[in-house]
C-alpha positions in Angstrom: 11.0 7.0 -1.6 8.5 7.3 -4.4 9.8 8.9 -7.9 8.1 11.8 -8.6 7.2 10.2 -11.8 5.3 7.4 -10.0 3.4 9.9 -7.5 2.6 12.0 -10.4 1.2 8.7 -12.3 -0.7 7.6 -8.9 -2.8 11.3 -9.4 -3.5 11.1 -13.0 -4.9 8.0 -12.7 -6.9 8.9 -9.8 -8.1 12.1 -11.5 -8.9 10.0 -14.6 -10.5 7.3 -12.8 -12.5 9.9 -11.7 -14.0 11.3 -14.7 -13.7 8.7 -17.8 -12.2 5.4 -15.8 -10.0 3.1 -16.4 -8.9 0.7 -18.6 -8.5 -3.0 -16.5 -4.4 -2.5 -17.6 -4.6 1.3 -16.0 -6.6 -0.3 -12.5 -3.9 -3.1 -12.6 -0.9 0.0 -12.6 -2.8 1.9 -10.4 -3.4 -1.1 -7.8 0.6 -1.7 -8.2 1.2 2.0 -7.6 -0.5 2.3 -4.5 1.0 -0.9 -3.5 4.5 0.0 -3.9 3.2 3.6 -2.1 1.7 2.3 1.1 4.9 -0.2 1.6 7.6 2.7 1.0 5.2 4.7 3.4 5.3 2.3 6.1 8.8 1.8 5.7 9.7 5.0 6.0 7.4 5.5 9.0 8.7 2.5 10.7 12.1 3.6 10.3 11.0 7.2 11.7 9.6 5.2 14.7 12.6 3.7 15.2 14.7 6.5 15.9 12.1 7.8 18.4 13.0 7.7 22.2 10.5 8.4 24.7 11.8 10.7 28.0 10.1 11.5 31.0 9.4 14.8 32.9 12.8 13.1 35.3 15.5 12.4 32.4 14.2 8.6 32.5 13.7 6.7 29.2 10.3 5.7 29.3 10.3 4.4 25.2 7.6 1.7 25.2 9.1 -1.5 25.7 7.4 -3.1 22.3 9.5 0.1 20.1 12.7 -1.3 22.3 12.3 -4.8 21.1 11.2 -3.5 17.5 14.7 -1.4 17.3 16.6 -4.5 18.4 15.1 -6.5 16.1 15.4 -4.5 13.3 19.2 -4.0 14.4 20.2 -7.3 14.0 18.6 -7.3 10.5 20.4 -5.3 9.3 23.7 -6.4 10.6 
């Protein structure tokens, strides 16, 4: 999870970019913060997916093979 301060800074830079513009340093900071935000979001989303099991109406596990393989791969990296 990205800190509240970093999220506030992302929003501040975005508003500033729309109004008066950003300096080169601020543009670099904005890109860096956005990259960090996206990486955090993607990791969080992957973790959520790894906690999903798809079950049909008969109670059979029909989780896609790609997701099952990804879960196994993640578990191997954690151990």
